C-alpha positions, 0 to 999 in steps of 0.5 A: 501313463495316459496323458492328464488333461491341462487346465483349461483344455475341454474334456472329450465329450466337448463340455468345459470343466470351467477350471479357472485360468491363471498366469504366474510370473515366476520371474525372480526380479518380480519376487518381493525384495529382489534387487531392490532397496530395503526390500521394497518391491519392484515394478516392470520397467514399464510401470517405473517408467511411468513413475518417473514421468509422473514424478518429474510432471509433478515436479515441473508443475510445482515449479510453474505454480511457484514461478506463477506465484512469483510473478503474481507477487511482483505484479502486485508489488509493481501495481503498488509502486505505481499506485504510490508513485501515482498518489505522490504525484497527484499530492504534489500537484495538489500541493502546487495548486494550493500554494497558488490559491492561498495568495488569493486568500490573503487578499480577500483577508486584507480586503475585508480588513479594508472594508472594516476600516471604511465607513459605509463599507458594510455591503462590500463587507458582506459580499467579500466575507462570503467569498472568503468563506466559500474559498476556505470551504473549498480548500478545507475539502481539499485537505488545507487547514491553517497553522496555529501559531498565535499565542503559542511559543515559536516554532521555526518548523512551521513559522518564520519570525519577521520581527521581535516585539519587545515585551515586559511580561516574562510569560510573553517572551518566545510567544507568538504575538501576531501573524503577518501572514497565516501558515497552511498545511495540506494534510500534514504537510507544511504548504506555507510557514506563518510569518509572525512577530514574536515577543521578546522580554526587555533587558530591563525587565529581566 
């Protein structure tokens, strides 16, 4: 029996038959479901190796990304703490400066009171009042404000009672009747308590 020409061989007349050429891997290790759980197809070892490397690279990338996010969060938290600390230091320094300036305002108020009591002190009164007003404006621009106490119930958290004044009117009992020194706040923080005179109901009026 004569041998038949194989696929892909040329015939005797030298012409190419054009038959398709294919390679089929018939190894059992590549058959669907062979030696793989749940019927999953197995891949050649080089593909499995590349797949493992890709999975490892993805895992490392996730770890690096997570570490980078933690570093960013820690850096932001550090910046926030640094900013808060700087603001606190600035507030402390501002408060100390305002405490040194407030007595100057007290002196100007005393000078105004003396000028009002002096005959012919109008020019002095005008000049001192101008300086006092400008200083008060500068302090207000920094957040300094006066503590209101006069005519209000005595509050030891913002005022210091230097004396008591006997009163016969029960409605004045415990009220601040006069201020010896004004109190001041800086952005809600007490710079100096007011020094006040507090009314006290006389025993015979009870």
